Backbone bond lengths (Angstrom), bond angles and torsions (degrees), N, CA, C in turn:
res aa  C-N    CA-C-N  psi(-1)  N-CA   C-N-CA  omega(-1)  CA-C   N-CA-C  phi
1 M - - - 1.463 - - 1.533 109.47 -
2 R 1.298 115.87 134.47 1.452 120.55 -178.75 1.521 110.11 -76.30
3 R 1.311 115.84 127.28 1.462 120.80 -179.24 1.523 109.73 -81.37
4 S 1.321 114.79 138.80 1.466 119.76 179.34 1.520 109.78 -72.89
5 H 1.311 115.39 146.65 1.468 121.41 -179.10 1.524 108.29 -107.14
6 R 1.313 115.40 115.46 1.461 120.12 -179.80 1.512 109.25 -113.87
7 E 1.323 115.54 134.57 1.455 121.12 178.64 1.518 109.80 -115.42
8 R 1.320 115.06 139.42 1.461 121.00 176.67 1.516 107.90 -117.48
9 H 1.308 116.19 122.74 1.453 121.13 -176.79 1.521 110.45 -111.97
10 R 1.328 115.28 149.26 1.461 119.97 -179.13 1.524 112.30 -66.86
11 T 1.330 117.62 -25.62 1.456 119.98 179.69 1.524 112.11 -64.02
12 Q 1.329 117.25 -19.20 1.455 120.12 -179.69 1.524 111.93 -70.94
13 R 1.328 117.69 -16.50 1.453 119.56 -178.33 1.524 112.71 -119.61
14 V 1.343 116.74 12.72 1.458 119.93 -177.57 1.520 111.48 -61.04
15 G 1.354 117.98 -45.32 1.456 121.15 -175.70 1.509 113.42 -60.40
16 W 1.337 116.48 -56.64 1.464 118.48 -177.01 1.520 111.49 -72.96
17 L 1.340 117.70 -29.02 1.462 119.79 179.97 1.519 110.53 -65.89
18 R 1.310 116.72 -43.34 1.461 120.37 179.33 1.514 111.47 -59.74
19 A 1.340 116.24 -47.18 1.458 120.08 -178.72 1.527 111.94 -66.63
20 A 1.334 116.62 -40.44 1.461 119.95 -178.36 1.519 112.01 -67.94
21 V 1.337 116.62 -43.89 1.466 120.12 179.82 1.520 110.65 -65.45
22 L 1.331 116.43 -43.91 1.460 120.03 178.39 1.520 110.98 -60.37
23 G 1.328 117.10 -43.17 1.457 120.44 -178.98 1.516 112.90 -65.67
24 A 1.329 117.07 -46.84 1.463 120.03 -179.09 1.519 111.41 -66.08
25 N 1.322 116.60 -42.55 1.460 120.62 178.32 1.525 111.07 -61.19
26 D 1.311 116.30 -46.02 1.462 120.74 179.96 1.523 110.94 -65.86
27 G 1.336 116.53 -37.26 1.463 119.98 178.73 1.511 112.21 -62.19
28 I 1.329 116.38 -45.56 1.463 120.18 179.64 1.523 110.80 -65.94
29 V 1.329 116.45 -50.95 1.467 120.47 -174.01 1.529 111.65 -64.90
30 S 1.334 116.79 -50.03 1.461 118.82 -175.10 1.524 112.31 -68.25
31 T 1.329 117.04 -41.26 1.463 119.37 -178.51 1.523 111.46 -72.24
32 A 1.327 117.12 -43.04 1.464 119.76 177.21 1.526 110.29 -62.45
33 S 1.333 117.58 -41.29 1.461 120.55 178.24 1.522 110.97 -63.98
34 L 1.330 116.27 -41.39 1.465 119.94 178.45 1.523 111.01 -63.52
35 V 1.315 116.49 -45.38 1.470 120.68 178.70 1.525 110.93 -60.59
36 L 1.330 116.70 -44.68 1.460 120.04 -179.34 1.520 112.08 -67.87
37 G 1.332 115.86 -37.42 1.460 118.78 178.12 1.516 112.54 -64.38
38 V 1.334 116.76 -43.99 1.464 120.92 179.07 1.527 110.12 -68.98
39 A 1.338 116.78 -39.07 1.464 120.25 178.45 1.521 111.47 -64.74
40 A 1.341 116.89 -38.53 1.461 120.67 179.18 1.524 111.90 -66.97
41 A 1.337 116.76 -20.68 1.466 121.28 177.58 1.529 111.60 -86.45
42 N 1.353 115.76 10.82 1.475 121.83 176.68 1.523 112.89 66.17
43 A 1.341 117.08 33.74 1.452 120.46 176.00 1.530 109.37 -78.39
44 S 1.315 115.82 160.48 1.455 120.04 177.74 1.530 109.85 -72.44
45 Q 1.325 116.58 161.37 1.460 120.21 -179.58 1.522 111.12 -62.60
46 Q 1.330 117.14 -34.32 1.465 120.60 178.45 1.525 110.67 -63.61
47 N 1.337 116.11 -43.58 1.463 119.50 179.16 1.526 111.62 -69.08
48 I 1.320 116.02 -33.43 1.463 119.53 176.92 1.527 110.74 -63.02
49 L 1.335 116.05 -46.07 1.460 120.19 179.43 1.523 111.54 -66.62
50 L 1.326 117.13 -37.60 1.467 120.80 178.18 1.524 110.50 -62.72
51 A 1.334 115.97 -45.05 1.465 119.70 178.91 1.529 110.77 -64.04
52 G 1.337 116.09 -40.77 1.455 119.49 179.05 1.511 112.73 -64.70
53 M 1.329 117.26 -41.12 1.460 120.65 179.24 1.522 110.99 -66.03
54 A 1.322 115.88 -40.84 1.467 119.33 177.13 1.529 110.31 -62.98
55 G 1.323 116.01 -39.44 1.459 119.11 177.35 1.512 112.55 -65.01
56 L 1.323 116.81 -36.23 1.467 120.73 178.01 1.526 111.13 -62.22
57 V 1.331 115.80 -50.45 1.471 119.72 -177.64 1.530 110.94 -65.03
58 A 1.338 116.11 -48.19 1.461 119.76 -178.61 1.525 111.27 -63.86
59 G 1.326 116.58 -40.93 1.453 119.85 -179.09 1.519 112.86 -67.05
60 A 1.337 116.45 -41.60 1.463 119.67 179.20 1.525 111.22 -62.41
61 M 1.317 116.44 -43.50 1.468 119.70 179.00 1.525 111.35 -67.22
62 S 1.330 116.11 -38.72 1.460 119.67 178.54 1.523 111.30 -64.84
63 M 1.326 116.49 -42.74 1.461 120.06 178.34 1.520 111.10 -62.89
64 A 1.331 116.42 -43.24 1.460 120.00 -179.34 1.524 111.12 -63.33
65 A 1.324 115.77 -46.57 1.463 119.70 -178.78 1.523 111.14 -65.24
66 G 1.330 116.28 -45.76 1.457 119.55 -178.82 1.513 112.53 -63.79
67 E 1.338 116.23 -43.25 1.458 119.99 -179.73 1.526 110.89 -66.70
68 Y 1.328 116.34 -40.17 1.467 119.96 -179.59 1.531 110.76 -62.98
69 V 1.330 116.10 -47.13 1.466 120.18 -178.85 1.527 110.44 -63.59
70 S 1.342 116.37 -44.26 1.458 120.43 -177.95 1.522 111.83 -63.96
71 V 1.330 115.88 -50.20 1.461 119.43 -176.79 1.528 110.64 -71.44
72 H 1.335 116.66 -31.37 1.469 118.94 178.10 1.523 110.38 -66.27
73 S 1.339 117.69 -34.21 1.458 120.52 176.25 1.526 110.40 -62.74
74 Q 1.323 116.02 -40.05 1.459 120.20 175.84 1.525 110.72 -64.84
75 A 1.341 115.89 -42.19 1.463 119.51 179.35 1.529 111.04 -63.76
76 D 1.331 116.96 -38.72 1.466 120.36 178.03 1.522 111.23 -62.65
77 A 1.342 115.71 -42.02 1.463 119.43 179.31 1.526 110.58 -65.01
78 E 1.328 116.43 -41.03 1.464 120.18 177.61 1.519 111.14 -62.34
79 Q 1.339 116.36 -43.58 1.457 119.98 -178.59 1.517 111.38 -65.17
80 A 1.342 116.32 -36.85 1.466 119.48 177.74 1.521 110.66 -63.47
81 D 1.334 117.18 -40.96 1.455 120.69 177.69 1.527 111.24 -66.16
82 I 1.337 116.10 -38.31 1.466 119.95 179.16 1.531 110.45 -64.44
83 D 1.326 116.46 -45.08 1.468 120.46 179.07 1.522 111.34 -62.22
84 R 1.326 115.67 -41.32 1.461 119.30 179.46 1.518 110.85 -64.86
85 E 1.336 116.64 -42.95 1.463 120.31 -179.47 1.526 110.69 -65.60
86 R 1.320 116.75 -39.66 1.466 120.37 177.79 1.532 111.04 -61.47
87 Q 1.340 116.85 -41.17 1.452 121.00 179.55 1.528 111.51 -67.53
88 E 1.334 116.61 -40.05 1.456 119.83 179.14 1.522 111.77 -65.44
89 L 1.327 116.71 -34.09 1.462 119.94 177.04 1.525 111.11 -66.36
90 K 1.313 116.52 -32.37 1.471 120.00 179.47 1.528 111.69 -75.18
91 T 1.341 116.25 -39.14 1.464 119.99 -171.62 1.531 114.02 -93.79
92 D 1.327 118.15 -24.72 1.465 120.39 -176.90 1.524 109.63 -147.58
93 N 1.313 115.74 65.66 1.453 120.91 -175.31 1.520 112.05 -64.53
94 A 1.320 116.84 -35.08 1.466 120.20 -177.51 1.526 110.93 -64.29
95 S 1.320 116.51 -43.57 1.466 119.72 179.49 1.520 111.22 -65.61
96 E 1.324 115.93 -37.91 1.455 119.98 178.45 1.529 110.95 -65.69
97 H 1.339 114.96 -35.71 1.460 119.26 177.25 1.525 110.31 -64.53
98 R 1.323 117.07 -45.49 1.469 120.41 178.82 1.525 111.20 -63.77
99 E 1.302 115.20 -37.82 1.466 119.26 179.64 1.531 110.99 -63.22
100 L 1.330 116.33 -44.13 1.460 119.91 179.83 1.519 110.78 -66.37
101 A 1.339 116.67 -41.34 1.468 120.26 178.87 1.525 110.69 -62.48
102 S 1.327 117.09 -37.66 1.468 119.81 -179.81 1.525 111.09 -67.93
103 I 1.330 117.33 -31.86 1.469 121.04 176.52 1.518 110.07 -63.12
104 Y 1.340 116.70 -46.31 1.464 120.75 -179.93 1.524 111.21 -67.94
105 Q 1.320 116.05 -35.72 1.456 119.43 177.67 1.527 109.82 -65.59
106 G 1.329 116.68 -38.11 1.458 120.56 177.57 1.512 112.91 -66.45
107 R 1.326 116.83 -21.27 1.466 120.69 178.50 1.522 113.01 -89.52
108 G 1.348 116.46 0.26 1.461 118.60 172.77 1.511 115.99 122.83
109 L 1.336 118.73 -6.93 1.464 119.68 178.97 1.524 109.53 -80.10
110 D 1.344 116.09 149.91 1.459 117.40 174.34 1.525 108.89 -73.92
111 A 1.314 116.61 165.49 1.456 121.27 -171.42 1.526 112.76 -59.14
112 A 1.334 116.74 -43.09 1.467 120.30 -177.88 1.531 110.79 -65.20
113 L 1.332 116.91 -45.27 1.463 120.09 -179.65 1.521 110.83 -68.10
114 A 1.333 117.23 -36.69 1.461 120.44 178.44 1.517 110.81 -61.84
115 R 1.329 117.01 -42.07 1.469 120.08 177.94 1.523 110.69 -65.74
116 Q 1.335 117.19 -38.37 1.466 120.85 179.76 1.528 110.73 -65.76
117 V 1.314 116.68 -43.30 1.469 120.47 178.11 1.528 109.95 -62.87
118 A 1.322 116.71 -44.05 1.464 120.44 178.88 1.525 110.48 -61.75
119 D 1.326 117.33 -40.82 1.469 121.69 177.72 1.532 110.71 -57.37
120 Q 1.317 116.07 -50.54 1.457 120.20 -174.23 1.536 111.80 -69.71
121 L 1.333 116.70 -42.00 1.460 119.09 -179.32 1.528 111.72 -68.19
122 M 1.331 117.38 -38.48 1.454 119.62 179.30 1.523 111.45 -71.98
123 A 1.304 116.48 -29.42 1.470 119.16 175.92 1.525 110.55 -69.84
124 H 1.323 116.05 -32.39 1.464 120.27 -179.84 1.529 111.58 -81.05
125 D 1.334 117.39 -51.55 1.470 121.79 -178.48 1.522 107.54 -159.29
126 A 1.318 115.59 87.21 1.467 120.59 -174.64 1.527 111.58 -62.61
127 L 1.341 116.10 -47.04 1.462 119.12 -178.16 1.531 110.76 -63.93
128 G 1.319 117.18 -45.04 1.451 120.89 -179.88 1.520 112.22 -60.62
129 A 1.327 116.72 -39.59 1.462 120.63 179.63 1.517 111.00 -63.79
130 H 1.328 116.61 -43.35 1.470 119.86 -179.55 1.525 111.64 -70.75
131 L 1.318 117.21 -39.14 1.463 119.18 178.35 1.525 110.44 -62.35
132 R 1.306 116.42 -42.98 1.462 120.98 -176.03 1.527 111.51 -73.03
133 D 1.334 116.97 -48.97 1.460 119.71 -170.00 1.528 113.74 -94.41
134 E 1.317 117.94 -23.62 1.464 120.09 178.48 1.522 111.81 -95.62
135 L 1.330 116.53 -42.33 1.462 120.08 -174.69 1.522 113.89 -105.58
136 G 1.327 117.97 -12.13 1.462 120.46 179.98 1.518 113.79 73.44
137 I 1.323 117.32 25.69 1.462 122.05 -179.68 1.524 109.04 -103.92
138 S 1.336 116.60 126.32 1.456 121.24 177.46 1.516 109.26 -141.32
139 Q 1.311 116.79 174.16 1.461 120.75 179.54 1.521 111.88 -64.31
140 L 1.323 117.73 -27.81 1.457 120.89 -179.74 1.518 112.33 -73.94
141 T 1.339 115.96 -28.31 1.462 119.36 -174.33 1.522 113.68 -108.58
142 R 1.339 118.53 -0.70 1.450 120.70 -178.45 1.526 110.88 -62.09
143 A 1.325 115.88 141.37 1.460 121.22 178.11 1.523 110.21 -71.49
144 R 1.336 116.90 135.34 1.461 122.82 -179.59 1.530 108.31 -128.11
145 P 1.339 118.07 90.13 1.470 121.61 -172.48 1.522 113.83 -61.07
146 I 1.325 117.78 -45.29 1.471 120.10 -176.48 1.518 110.32 -66.36
147 Q 1.325 116.71 -43.81 1.461 120.20 178.61 1.520 110.74 -60.73
148 A 1.333 116.90 -43.02 1.463 120.76 -179.89 1.525 111.28 -65.57
149 A 1.347 117.31 -41.08 1.464 120.88 -179.73 1.518 111.58 -64.87
150 L 1.326 116.61 -45.18 1.470 120.32 179.71 1.524 111.11 -64.85
151 A 1.324 116.66 -40.96 1.463 120.02 179.32 1.517 110.90 -64.08
152 S 1.325 116.92 -41.27 1.459 120.45 -179.24 1.520 111.46 -66.81
153 A 1.345 116.53 -46.54 1.462 119.86 -177.76 1.519 111.98 -65.12
154 S 1.325 116.90 -45.92 1.464 119.67 -177.82 1.516 111.58 -68.19
155 S 1.329 117.65 -40.92 1.459 120.01 -179.76 1.529 110.82 -69.18
156 F 1.331 117.05 -35.60 1.471 119.74 175.81 1.525 110.04 -62.35
157 A 1.327 116.31 -46.09 1.464 119.96 -178.77 1.526 111.16 -62.32
158 I 1.327 117.12 -41.10 1.461 120.51 178.38 1.526 110.56 -64.18
159 G 1.343 115.34 -45.79 1.456 118.81 178.84 1.518 112.19 -63.19
160 A 1.334 117.12 -42.18 1.460 120.82 -178.67 1.522 111.88 -68.00
161 A 1.330 116.85 -28.32 1.468 120.09 -178.78 1.521 112.01 -67.50
162 L 1.323 117.89 -27.07 1.464 120.81 -176.97 1.524 112.99 -62.51
163 P 1.335 120.35 -54.89 1.463 118.85 177.62 1.525 112.89 -66.34
164 L 1.327 117.82 -27.87 1.462 120.21 178.14 1.525 111.04 -67.51
165 V 1.319 116.89 -41.58 1.461 120.18 178.37 1.530 110.38 -63.07
166 V 1.324 116.21 -42.36 1.464 119.75 178.21 1.524 110.38 -63.35
167 A 1.334 116.93 -43.50 1.467 120.60 179.32 1.522 111.52 -63.84
168 M 1.307 116.57 -32.13 1.462 120.90 -179.91 1.526 111.24 -72.04
169 L 1.328 117.25 -36.64 1.459 121.29 -175.18 1.526 113.15 -92.18
170 A 1.324 117.32 -19.98 1.463 120.57 -174.60 1.525 111.53 -76.09
171 P 1.319 116.89 147.42 1.472 119.68 172.72 1.517 110.12 -67.20
172 T 1.315 117.10 154.58 1.459 121.51 -174.74 1.525 112.10 -58.68
173 N 1.318 117.10 -42.41 1.466 119.84 -176.27 1.527 113.27 -76.08
174 G 1.318 118.01 -12.90 1.463 120.43 179.23 1.509 113.27 -116.82
175 L 1.323 116.32 13.22 1.467 120.25 -173.76 1.516 112.18 -64.21
176 E 1.298 118.03 -47.52 1.466 120.95 -173.66 1.534 112.80 -63.68
177 P 1.336 120.02 -52.43 1.470 118.06 179.70 1.526 113.20 -64.87
178 L 1.336 117.59 -33.61 1.463 119.75 179.75 1.528 111.04 -69.04
179 V 1.321 116.89 -43.55 1.466 120.12 178.62 1.523 110.24 -63.73
180 A 1.335 116.68 -46.10 1.467 120.16 -179.36 1.526 111.18 -63.07
181 G 1.329 117.10 -46.63 1.457 120.29 -178.27 1.515 113.05 -64.01
182 A 1.343 116.07 -46.65 1.463 119.95 -179.87 1.527 111.01 -63.79
183 S 1.325 116.31 -39.12 1.470 119.99 -178.94 1.518 111.09 -66.82
184 L 1.320 117.37 -41.24 1.463 120.39 179.31 1.520 111.40 -65.90
185 I 1.320 116.36 -38.35 1.470 119.65 176.52 1.528 110.36 -63.16
186 C 1.328 116.14 -44.88 1.477 120.31 178.97 1.523 110.99 -62.58
187 L 1.334 117.03 -39.10 1.464 120.16 178.67 1.520 111.12 -64.50
188 A 1.324 116.20 -41.93 1.465 119.49 179.26 1.522 111.07 -63.58
189 V 1.333 116.55 -43.22 1.467 120.59 178.90 1.526 110.07 -64.19
190 L 1.323 116.50 -43.31 1.466 120.88 179.67 1.518 111.05 -61.98
191 G 1.337 116.68 -44.60 1.457 119.81 178.50 1.514 112.21 -61.46
192 G 1.337 116.42 -39.81 1.458 119.95 178.69 1.514 113.04 -66.85
193 I 1.332 116.07 -42.76 1.465 120.27 179.25 1.524 110.89 -63.79
194 A 1.332 116.14 -44.24 1.461 120.10 -179.72 1.524 111.05 -63.31
195 A 1.345 116.01 -40.00 1.463 119.70 179.19 1.525 111.07 -65.25
196 R 1.317 116.85 -41.83 1.468 120.31 179.66 1.524 110.88 -64.50
197 A 1.343 116.50 -42.45 1.460 119.78 179.41 1.516 111.82 -64.79
198 G 1.333 116.11 -32.48 1.458 119.72 -179.02 1.512 114.30 -93.81
199 G 1.342 117.33 -1.33 1.454 120.48 177.82 1.507 114.52 83.01
200 A 1.346 118.66 16.39 1.460 121.99 179.92 1.524 110.60 -98.02
201 R 1.323 116.67 178.12 1.457 121.82 -179.97 1.527 109.86 -76.67
202 M 1.317 116.56 124.17 1.458 121.58 -174.12 1.525 112.12 -67.82
203 T 1.337 117.79 -42.63 1.460 120.32 -175.94 1.523 111.90 -64.01
204 V 1.310 115.99 -45.25 1.465 120.29 -179.30 1.520 110.70 -61.66
205 A 1.326 116.54 -45.06 1.460 120.77 -179.20 1.530 111.07 -64.28
206 A 1.328 117.11 -41.98 1.462 121.03 -179.61 1.518 111.17 -63.38
207 V 1.327 116.66 -43.88 1.468 120.63 179.89 1.527 110.61 -65.26
208 R 1.314 116.82 -42.25 1.460 120.86 -178.57 1.527 111.27 -61.97
209 V 1.321 116.75 -48.22 1.458 120.69 -179.21 1.524 111.44 -65.54
210 T 1.322 116.77 -41.04 1.463 120.97 -178.76 1.521 111.21 -66.06
211 F 1.320 117.16 -40.34 1.468 120.74 -179.93 1.524 111.44 -59.99
212 W 1.330 115.93 -50.77 1.460 118.77 -177.54 1.521 111.95 -68.70
213 G 1.315 117.71 -33.03 1.453 120.43 175.13 1.511 111.81 -65.00
214 A 1.347 116.67 -43.95 1.462 120.60 178.84 1.521 111.21 -63.49
215 L 1.324 116.66 -39.48 1.467 119.97 178.96 1.524 111.41 -63.64
216 A 1.345 116.70 -43.39 1.461 120.53 179.59 1.533 111.25 -63.47
217 M 1.320 116.62 -43.04 1.465 120.15 179.61 1.529 111.45 -65.15
218 A 1.332 116.80 -41.97 1.456 120.58 -178.58 1.530 111.35 -64.73
219 L 1.317 116.66 -43.63 1.463 119.90 179.87 1.523 111.52 -65.03
220 T 1.334 116.92 -42.45 1.459 120.20 -179.06 1.524 111.27 -67.71
221 A 1.324 116.22 -40.76 1.470 119.44 177.05 1.523 110.33 -63.90
222 G 1.332 116.63 -36.57 1.456 120.10 178.03 1.520 112.24 -64.17
223 V 1.324 115.91 -40.75 1.471 119.68 177.16 1.528 110.51 -64.24
224 G 1.330 116.68 -42.95 1.457 120.38 178.98 1.514 111.90 -61.22
225 A 1.329 115.98 -42.65 1.464 119.75 179.91 1.517 111.31 -68.23
226 L 1.322 116.82 -34.85 1.463 120.69 -178.04 1.519 112.93 -70.77
227 F 1.330 115.72 -40.72 1.457 119.23 -175.71 1.524 113.31 -105.59
228 G 1.327 117.09 4.20 1.475 119.62 -179.63 1.507 112.00 -75.05
229 V 1.330 114.12 176.52 1.457 120.52 -179.82 1.520 109.22 -104.93
230 A 1.302 116.29 156.77 1.452 119.80 179.66 1.524 109.68 -70.51
231 A 1.331 116.61 146.08 1.450 121.02 -178.17 1.507 110.18 -70.49
């Protein structure tokens, strides 16, 4: 019996991977920075955790709303193009046929074969052929606002929970270095995992994410120390 050949491509997970990585990275960086900033202002551990929890909830909702609005705008633009293409197929099918044939001819087919391919594809699924080959829209690349919003919110909450757990378990006098160290380690691991899933270099991605996370934490802690109150 002939075994089926299945291929898995990284482009199939680009949409949700981008939203998930962005959410988790933002959750770790923003919450850890907030915790360190409040801690540097000599706040009590209870107030530090309260501020961190508020940041988790507000950040998750903000990520979900922002991602939904952004991706929905893309989905609206895609739908407008789909509606326009559907209407053009109804009103001027011959021109659409020539347009599709010219696309295939531009990719290397001779004129006769390009027309034959256009004939067969339009007979099978005219709209799908034009969306894929004229507009670059396919099921793999379609915008999915709800999926992106849920991925962003959940990944942000997971990322934000990491520095909060450390802040909850750490002793008061060691809270800041433990939160910063644990958060940077998590950022490096996250950057490496995201790079591997996307086919990029793990070391470069880990260093890049860790650098910007450390900078954000240092600046926020500096602000807290500058404007905080004496213990």
